[in-house]
PyMOL Python script that loads the backbone (N, CA, C, O; Angstrom):
from pymol import cmd

cmd.read_pdbstr("""\
ATOM      1  N   MET A   1      27.117 -18.146   1.366  1.00  0.00           N
ATOM      2  CA  MET A   1      25.833 -18.677   1.793  1.00  0.00           C
ATOM      3  C   MET A   1      25.961 -19.106   3.275  1.00  0.00           C
ATOM      4  O   MET A   1      26.875 -19.840   3.649  1.00  0.00           O
ATOM      5  N   ALA A   2      25.052 -18.641   4.067  1.00  0.00           N
ATOM      6  CA  ALA A   2      25.100 -18.968   5.494  1.00  0.00           C
ATOM      7  C   ALA A   2      24.218 -20.194   5.763  1.00  0.00           C
ATOM      8  O   ALA A   2      23.141 -20.342   5.186  1.00  0.00           O
ATOM      9  N   PHE A   3      24.688 -21.042   6.627  1.00  0.00           N
ATOM     10  CA  PHE A   3      23.940 -22.218   7.043  1.00  0.00           C
ATOM     11  C   PHE A   3      23.558 -22.055   8.501  1.00  0.00           C
ATOM     12  O   PHE A   3      24.389 -21.706   9.339  1.00  0.00           O
ATOM     13  N   ASN A   4      22.304 -22.309   8.790  1.00  0.00           N
ATOM     14  CA  ASN A   4      21.888 -22.328  10.186  1.00  0.00           C
ATOM     15  C   ASN A   4      20.796 -23.363  10.382  1.00  0.00           C
ATOM     16  O   ASN A   4      20.263 -23.906   9.414  1.00  0.00           O
ATOM     17  N   LYS A   5      20.472 -23.629  11.614  1.00  0.00           N
ATOM     18  CA  LYS A   5      19.514 -24.682  11.937  1.00  0.00           C
ATOM     19  C   LYS A   5      18.084 -24.339  11.510  1.00  0.00           C
ATOM     20  O   LYS A   5      17.255 -25.240  11.383  1.00  0.00           O
ATOM     21  N   ASN A   6      17.785 -23.095  11.293  1.00  0.00           N
ATOM     22  CA  ASN A   6      16.412 -22.697  10.946  1.00  0.00           C
ATOM     23  C   ASN A   6      16.054 -22.924   9.499  1.00  0.00           C
ATOM     24  O   ASN A   6      14.880 -22.816   9.144  1.00  0.00           O
ATOM     25  N   ASN A   7      17.013 -23.233   8.644  1.00  0.00           N
ATOM     26  CA  ASN A   7      16.743 -23.431   7.228  1.00  0.00           C
ATOM     27  C   ASN A   7      16.497 -24.899   6.852  1.00  0.00           C
ATOM     28  O   ASN A   7      16.394 -25.224   5.669  1.00  0.00           O
ATOM     29  N   ARG A   8      16.404 -25.773   7.837  1.00  0.00           N
ATOM     30  CA  ARG A   8      16.178 -27.190   7.544  1.00  0.00           C
ATOM     31  C   ARG A   8      14.739 -27.431   7.110  1.00  0.00           C
ATOM     32  O   ARG A   8      13.817 -26.734   7.534  1.00  0.00           O
ATOM     33  N   GLU A   9      14.567 -28.437   6.254  1.00  0.00           N
ATOM     34  CA  GLU A   9      13.225 -28.833   5.865  1.00  0.00           C
ATOM     35  C   GLU A   9      12.594 -29.555   7.043  1.00  0.00           C
ATOM     36  O   GLU A   9      13.288 -30.223   7.809  1.00  0.00           O
ATOM     37  N   PRO A  10      11.281 -29.423   7.190  1.00  0.00           N
ATOM     38  CA  PRO A  10      10.619 -30.127   8.303  1.00  0.00           C
ATOM     39  C   PRO A  10      10.697 -31.641   8.100  1.00  0.00           C
ATOM     40  O   PRO A  10      10.607 -32.130   6.974  1.00  0.00           O
ATOM     41  N   ILE A  11      10.862 -32.363   9.179  1.00  0.00           N
ATOM     42  CA  ILE A  11      10.948 -33.825   9.109  1.00  0.00           C
ATOM     43  C   ILE A  11       9.522 -34.362   9.038  1.00  0.00           C
ATOM     44  O   ILE A  11       8.695 -34.018   9.882  1.00  0.00           O
ATOM     45  N   PRO A  12       9.217 -35.204   8.040  1.00  0.00           N
ATOM     46  CA  PRO A  12       7.858 -35.755   7.939  1.00  0.00           C
ATOM     47  C   PRO A  12       7.528 -36.656   9.130  1.00  0.00           C
ATOM     48  O   PRO A  12       8.358 -37.452   9.567  1.00  0.00           O
ATOM     49  N   GLU A  13       6.311 -36.519   9.644  1.00  0.00           N
ATOM     50  CA  GLU A  13       5.865 -37.340  10.775  1.00  0.00           C
ATOM     51  C   GLU A  13       4.580 -38.052  10.372  1.00  0.00           C
ATOM     52  O   GLU A  13       3.873 -37.631   9.457  1.00  0.00           O
ATOM     53  N   GLU A  14       4.289 -39.182  11.108  1.00  0.00           N
ATOM     54  CA  GLU A  14       3.064 -39.908  10.871  1.00  0.00           C
ATOM     55  C   GLU A  14       2.648 -40.577  12.172  1.00  0.00           C
ATOM     56  O   GLU A  14       3.451 -40.774  13.084  1.00  0.00           O
ATOM     57  N   GLU A  15       1.359 -40.922  12.227  1.00  0.00           N
ATOM     58  CA  GLU A  15       0.826 -41.654  13.371  1.00  0.00           C
ATOM     59  C   GLU A  15       1.465 -43.046  13.317  1.00  0.00           C
ATOM     60  O   GLU A  15       1.414 -43.717  12.286  1.00  0.00           O
ATOM     61  N   THR A  16       2.073 -43.477  14.443  1.00  0.00           N
ATOM     62  CA  THR A  16       2.799 -44.735  14.486  1.00  0.00           C
ATOM     63  C   THR A  16       2.350 -45.541  15.698  1.00  0.00           C
ATOM     64  O   THR A  16       2.204 -44.999  16.794  1.00  0.00           O
ATOM     65  N   VAL A  17       2.131 -46.843  15.495  1.00  0.00           N
ATOM     66  CA  VAL A  17       1.777 -47.706  16.622  1.00  0.00           C
ATOM     67  C   VAL A  17       3.070 -48.069  17.360  1.00  0.00           C
ATOM     68  O   VAL A  17       4.059 -48.485  16.757  1.00  0.00           O
ATOM     69  N   VAL A  18       3.027 -47.897  18.681  1.00  0.00           N
ATOM     70  CA  VAL A  18       4.195 -48.206  19.520  1.00  0.00           C
ATOM     71  C   VAL A  18       3.761 -49.056  20.696  1.00  0.00           C
ATOM     72  O   VAL A  18       2.580 -49.111  21.037  1.00  0.00           O
ATOM     73  N   TRP A  19       4.719 -49.712  21.309  1.00  0.00           N
ATOM     74  CA  TRP A  19       4.531 -50.393  22.590  1.00  0.00           C
ATOM     75  C   TRP A  19       5.107 -49.465  23.650  1.00  0.00           C
ATOM     76  O   TRP A  19       6.263 -49.055  23.543  1.00  0.00           O
ATOM     77  N   ALA A  20       4.321 -49.124  24.674  1.00  0.00           N
ATOM     78  CA  ALA A  20       4.753 -48.271  25.740  1.00  0.00           C
ATOM     79  C   ALA A  20       4.738 -49.033  27.063  1.00  0.00           C
ATOM     80  O   ALA A  20       3.825 -49.813  27.334  1.00  0.00           O
ATOM     81  N   CYS A  21       5.753 -48.798  27.872  1.00  0.00           N
ATOM     82  CA  CYS A  21       5.842 -49.486  29.176  1.00  0.00           C
ATOM     83  C   CYS A  21       4.663 -49.045  30.030  1.00  0.00           C
ATOM     84  O   CYS A  21       4.270 -47.879  30.022  1.00  0.00           O
ATOM     85  N   THR A  22       4.104 -50.009  30.770  1.00  0.00           N
ATOM     86  CA  THR A  22       2.959 -49.718  31.647  1.00  0.00           C
ATOM     87  C   THR A  22       3.385 -49.223  33.014  1.00  0.00           C
ATOM     88  O   THR A  22       2.543 -48.768  33.788  1.00  0.00           O
ATOM     89  N   SER A  23       4.673 -49.299  33.335  1.00  0.00           N
ATOM     90  CA  SER A  23       5.162 -48.807  34.618  1.00  0.00           C
ATOM     91  C   SER A  23       5.225 -47.288  34.613  1.00  0.00           C
ATOM     92  O   SER A  23       5.795 -46.700  33.693  1.00  0.00           O
ATOM     93  N   GLU A  24       4.653 -46.643  35.618  1.00  0.00           N
ATOM     94  CA  GLU A  24       4.611 -45.193  35.692  1.00  0.00           C
ATOM     95  C   GLU A  24       6.031 -44.606  35.849  1.00  0.00           C
ATOM     96  O   GLU A  24       6.257 -43.455  35.475  1.00  0.00           O
ATOM     97  N   ASP A  25       6.969 -45.365  36.384  1.00  0.00           N
ATOM     98  CA  ASP A  25       8.330 -44.891  36.635  1.00  0.00           C
ATOM     99  C   ASP A  25       9.272 -45.090  35.458  1.00  0.00           C
ATOM    100  O   ASP A  25      10.430 -44.678  35.512  1.00  0.00           O
ATOM    101  N   CYS A  26       8.781 -45.719  34.392  1.00  0.00           N
ATOM    102  CA  CYS A  26       9.667 -46.077  33.274  1.00  0.00           C
ATOM    103  C   CYS A  26       9.224 -45.330  31.981  1.00  0.00           C
ATOM    104  O   CYS A  26       8.039 -45.333  31.644  1.00  0.00           O
ATOM    105  N   PRO A  27      10.155 -44.710  31.281  1.00  0.00           N
ATOM    106  CA  PRO A  27       9.823 -44.017  30.033  1.00  0.00           C
ATOM    107  C   PRO A  27       9.943 -44.906  28.777  1.00  0.00           C
ATOM    108  O   PRO A  27       9.865 -44.396  27.659  1.00  0.00           O
ATOM    109  N   GLY A  28      10.129 -46.223  28.949  1.00  0.00           N
ATOM    110  CA  GLY A  28      10.399 -47.106  27.838  1.00  0.00           C
ATOM    111  C   GLY A  28       9.275 -47.230  26.820  1.00  0.00           C
ATOM    112  O   GLY A  28       8.100 -47.300  27.183  1.00  0.00           O
ATOM    113  N   TRP A  29       9.643 -47.257  25.547  1.00  0.00           N
ATOM    114  CA  TRP A  29       8.704 -47.507  24.449  1.00  0.00           C
ATOM    115  C   TRP A  29       9.496 -47.960  23.253  1.00  0.00           C
ATOM    116  O   TRP A  29      10.709 -47.762  23.194  1.00  0.00           O
ATOM    117  N   MET A  30       8.802 -48.586  22.270  1.00  0.00           N
ATOM    118  CA  MET A  30       9.418 -48.984  21.006  1.00  0.00           C
ATOM    119  C   MET A  30       8.372 -49.023  19.913  1.00  0.00           C
ATOM    120  O   MET A  30       7.192 -49.250  20.181  1.00  0.00           O
ATOM    121  N   ARG A  31       8.798 -48.804  18.691  1.00  0.00           N
ATOM    122  CA  ARG A  31       7.874 -48.918  17.561  1.00  0.00           C
ATOM    123  C   ARG A  31       7.432 -50.352  17.409  1.00  0.00           C
ATOM    124  O   ARG A  31       8.238 -51.268  17.565  1.00  0.00           O
ATOM    125  N   ASP A  32       6.161 -50.564  17.105  1.00  0.00           N
ATOM    126  CA  ASP A  32       5.628 -51.905  16.918  1.00  0.00           C
ATOM    127  C   ASP A  32       6.382 -52.637  15.813  1.00  0.00           C
ATOM    128  O   ASP A  32       6.619 -53.841  15.918  1.00  0.00           O
ATOM    129  N   ALA A  33       6.760 -51.921  14.754  1.00  0.00           N
ATOM    130  CA  ALA A  33       7.456 -52.528  13.632  1.00  0.00           C
ATOM    131  C   ALA A  33       8.843 -53.051  14.009  1.00  0.00           C
ATOM    132  O   ALA A  33       9.409 -53.875  13.291  1.00  0.00           O
ATOM    133  N   PHE A  34       9.395 -52.577  15.131  1.00  0.00           N
ATOM    134  CA  PHE A  34      10.731 -53.004  15.541  1.00  0.00           C
ATOM    135  C   PHE A  34      10.701 -54.066  16.640  1.00  0.00           C
ATOM    136  O   PHE A  34      11.745 -54.445  17.171  1.00  0.00           O
ATOM    137  N   SER A  35       9.508 -54.541  16.977  1.00  0.00           N
ATOM    138  CA  SER A  35       9.360 -55.548  18.011  1.00  0.00           C
ATOM    139  C   SER A  35       9.320 -56.931  17.367  1.00  0.00           C
ATOM    140  O   SER A  35       8.652 -57.130  16.353  1.00  0.00           O
ATOM    141  N   PHE A  36      10.038 -57.884  17.959  1.00  0.00           N
ATOM    142  CA  PHE A  36      10.046 -59.254  17.438  1.00  0.00           C
ATOM    143  C   PHE A  36       9.070 -60.157  18.145  1.00  0.00           C
ATOM    144  O   PHE A  36       8.852 -61.285  17.704  1.00  0.00           O
ATOM    145  N   GLU A  37       8.466 -59.692  19.244  1.00  0.00           N
ATOM    146  CA  GLU A  37       7.546 -60.501  20.035  1.00  0.00           C
ATOM    147  C   GLU A  37       6.105 -60.005  19.858  1.00  0.00           C
ATOM    148  O   GLU A  37       5.873 -58.830  19.573  1.00  0.00           O
ATOM    149  N   LYS A  38       5.156 -60.908  20.031  1.00  0.00           N
ATOM    150  CA  LYS A  38       3.741 -60.545  19.902  1.00  0.00           C
ATOM    151  C   LYS A  38       3.333 -59.605  21.028  1.00  0.00           C
ATOM    152  O   LYS A  38       2.581 -58.660  20.792  1.00  0.00           O
ATOM    153  N   GLU A  39       3.815 -59.843  22.248  1.00  0.00           N
ATOM    154  CA  GLU A  39       3.542 -58.975  23.398  1.00  0.00           C
ATOM    155  C   GLU A  39       4.860 -58.788  24.147  1.00  0.00           C
ATOM    156  O   GLU A  39       5.146 -59.543  25.076  1.00  0.00           O
ATOM    157  N   PRO A  40       5.652 -57.820  23.770  1.00  0.00           N
ATOM    158  CA  PRO A  40       6.993 -57.650  24.342  1.00  0.00           C
ATOM    159  C   PRO A  40       6.978 -57.157  25.781  1.00  0.00           C
ATOM    160  O   PRO A  40       6.005 -56.555  26.236  1.00  0.00           O
ATOM    161  N   LYS A  41       8.067 -57.420  26.489  1.00  0.00           N
ATOM    162  CA  LYS A  41       8.333 -56.867  27.820  1.00  0.00           C
ATOM    163  C   LYS A  41       9.213 -55.650  27.629  1.00  0.00           C
ATOM    164  O   LYS A  41       9.962 -55.567  26.655  1.00  0.00           O
ATOM    165  N   CYS A  42       9.129 -54.722  28.534  1.00  0.00           N
ATOM    166  CA  CYS A  42       9.949 -53.515  28.438  1.00  0.00           C
ATOM    167  C   CYS A  42      11.416 -53.871  28.515  1.00  0.00           C
ATOM    168  O   CYS A  42      11.820 -54.579  29.437  1.00  0.00           O
ATOM    169  N   PRO A  43      12.222 -53.412  27.592  1.00  0.00           N
ATOM    170  CA  PRO A  43      13.657 -53.735  27.583  1.00  0.00           C
ATOM    171  C   PRO A  43      14.396 -53.027  28.733  1.00  0.00           C
ATOM    172  O   PRO A  43      15.519 -53.406  29.067  1.00  0.00           O
ATOM    173  N   LEU A  44      13.785 -52.021  29.330  1.00  0.00           N
ATOM    174  CA  LEU A  44      14.446 -51.275  30.418  1.00  0.00           C
ATOM    175  C   LEU A  44      14.136 -51.850  31.782  1.00  0.00           C
ATOM    176  O   LEU A  44      15.029 -51.976  32.619  1.00  0.00           O
ATOM    177  N   CYS A  45      12.836 -52.215  32.028  1.00  0.00           N
ATOM    178  CA  CYS A  45      12.481 -52.653  33.392  1.00  0.00           C
ATOM    179  C   CYS A  45      11.757 -53.996  33.424  1.00  0.00           C
ATOM    180  O   CYS A  45      11.401 -54.470  34.503  1.00  0.00           O
ATOM    181  N   GLN A  46      11.532 -54.617  32.273  1.00  0.00           N
ATOM    182  CA  GLN A  46      10.864 -55.928  32.132  1.00  0.00           C
ATOM    183  C   GLN A  46       9.383 -55.913  32.500  1.00  0.00           C
ATOM    184  O   GLN A  46       8.798 -56.978  32.698  1.00  0.00           O
ATOM    185  N   SER A  47       8.758 -54.736  32.597  1.00  0.00           N
ATOM    186  CA  SER A  47       7.305 -54.646  32.846  1.00  0.00           C
ATOM    187  C   SER A  47       6.539 -54.955  31.587  1.00  0.00           C
ATOM    188  O   SER A  47       7.121 -55.014  30.504  1.00  0.00           O
ATOM    189  N   ASP A  48       5.229 -55.155  31.713  1.00  0.00           N
ATOM    190  CA  ASP A  48       4.365 -55.372  30.562  1.00  0.00           C
ATOM    191  C   ASP A  48       4.320 -54.071  29.738  1.00  0.00           C
ATOM    192  O   ASP A  48       4.566 -52.982  30.258  1.00  0.00           O
ATOM    193  N   MET A  49       4.008 -54.210  28.468  1.00  0.00           N
ATOM    194  CA  MET A  49       3.874 -53.059  27.576  1.00  0.00           C
ATOM    195  C   MET A  49       2.488 -53.070  26.965  1.00  0.00           C
ATOM    196  O   MET A  49       1.875 -54.127  26.816  1.00  0.00           O
ATOM    197  N   ALA A  50       1.996 -51.893  26.611  1.00  0.00           N
ATOM    198  CA  ALA A  50       0.669 -51.758  25.977  1.00  0.00           C
ATOM    199  C   ALA A  50       0.811 -50.963  24.701  1.00  0.00           C
ATOM    200  O   ALA A  50       1.658 -50.075  24.598  1.00  0.00           O
ATOM    201  N   LYS A  51      -0.031 -51.290  23.719  1.00  0.00           N
ATOM    202  CA  LYS A  51       0.011 -50.579  22.422  1.00  0.00           C
ATOM    203  C   LYS A  51      -0.640 -49.215  22.583  1.00  0.00           C
ATOM    204  O   LYS A  51      -1.637 -49.051  23.287  1.00  0.00           O
ATOM    205  N   GLU A  52      -0.036 -48.234  21.900  1.00  0.00           N
ATOM    206  CA  GLU A  52      -0.620 -46.892  21.797  1.00  0.00           C
ATOM    207  C   GLU A  52      -0.132 -46.275  20.493  1.00  0.00           C
ATOM    208  O   GLU A  52       0.705 -46.854  19.800  1.00  0.00           O
ATOM    209  N   THR A  53      -0.652 -45.115  20.165  1.00  0.00           N
ATOM    210  CA  THR A  53      -0.295 -44.420  18.929  1.00  0.00           C
ATOM    211  C   THR A  53       0.390 -43.094  19.280  1.00  0.00           C
ATOM    212  O   THR A  53      -0.071 -42.352  20.147  1.00  0.00           O
ATOM    213  N   ARG A  54       1.495 -42.816  18.589  1.00  0.00           N
ATOM    214  CA  ARG A  54       2.225 -41.564  18.774  1.00  0.00           C
ATOM    215  C   ARG A  54       2.545 -40.976  17.403  1.00  0.00           C
ATOM    216  O   ARG A  54       2.633 -41.704  16.414  1.00  0.00           O
ATOM    217  N   THR A  55       2.716 -39.666  17.347  1.00  0.00           N
ATOM    218  CA  THR A  55       3.145 -39.010  16.126  1.00  0.00           C
ATOM    219  C   THR A  55       4.662 -38.947  16.180  1.00  0.00           C
ATOM    220  O   THR A  55       5.237 -38.273  17.034  1.00  0.00           O
ATOM    221  N   LEU A  56       5.315 -39.672  15.242  1.00  0.00           N
ATOM    222  CA  LEU A  56       6.780 -39.810  15.237  1.00  0.00           C
ATOM    223  C   LEU A  56       7.344 -39.514  13.865  1.00  0.00           C
ATOM    224  O   LEU A  56       6.616 -39.584  12.874  1.00  0.00           O
ATOM    225  N   PRO A  57       8.635 -39.182  13.778  1.00  0.00           N
ATOM    226  CA  PRO A  57       9.262 -39.022  12.471  1.00  0.00           C
ATOM    227  C   PRO A  57       9.199 -40.310  11.653  1.00  0.00           C
ATOM    228  O   PRO A  57       9.311 -41.401  12.213  1.00  0.00           O
ATOM    229  N   VAL A  58       9.026 -40.201  10.378  1.00  0.00           N
ATOM    230  CA  VAL A  58       8.947 -41.362   9.481  1.00  0.00           C
ATOM    231  C   VAL A  58      10.324 -42.018   9.416  1.00  0.00           C
ATOM    232  O   VAL A  58      11.346 -41.348   9.261  1.00  0.00           O
ATOM    233  N   VAL A  59      10.323 -43.349   9.538  1.00  0.00           N
ATOM    234  CA  VAL A  59      11.557 -44.124   9.423  1.00  0.00           C
ATOM    235  C   VAL A  59      11.399 -45.014   8.184  1.00  0.00           C
ATOM    236  O   VAL A  59      10.411 -45.733   8.043  1.00  0.00           O
ATOM    237  N   GLU A  60      12.370 -44.951   7.309  1.00  0.00           N
ATOM    238  CA  GLU A  60      12.305 -45.760   6.097  1.00  0.00           C
ATOM    239  C   GLU A  60      13.110 -47.012   6.220  1.00  0.00           C
ATOM    240  O   GLU A  60      13.161 -47.807   5.282  1.00  0.00           O
TER     241      GLU A  60
END
""", "prot")
cmd.dss("prot")
cmd.show_as("cartoon", "prot")
cmd.util.cbc("prot")
cmd.orient("prot")
């Protein structure tokens, strides 16, 4: 039996609320469920973050 990367089952995805960095130069973001603060600062550049929705793999 041959194994290759094309035989994998698709990873389930869902619409997920995230915090995204508001700085244009920073790619920082985090899932809302993983944030401990009501309005977090970016962990990479300390800028403000804004809520948005992204389609991401499901995390259990």
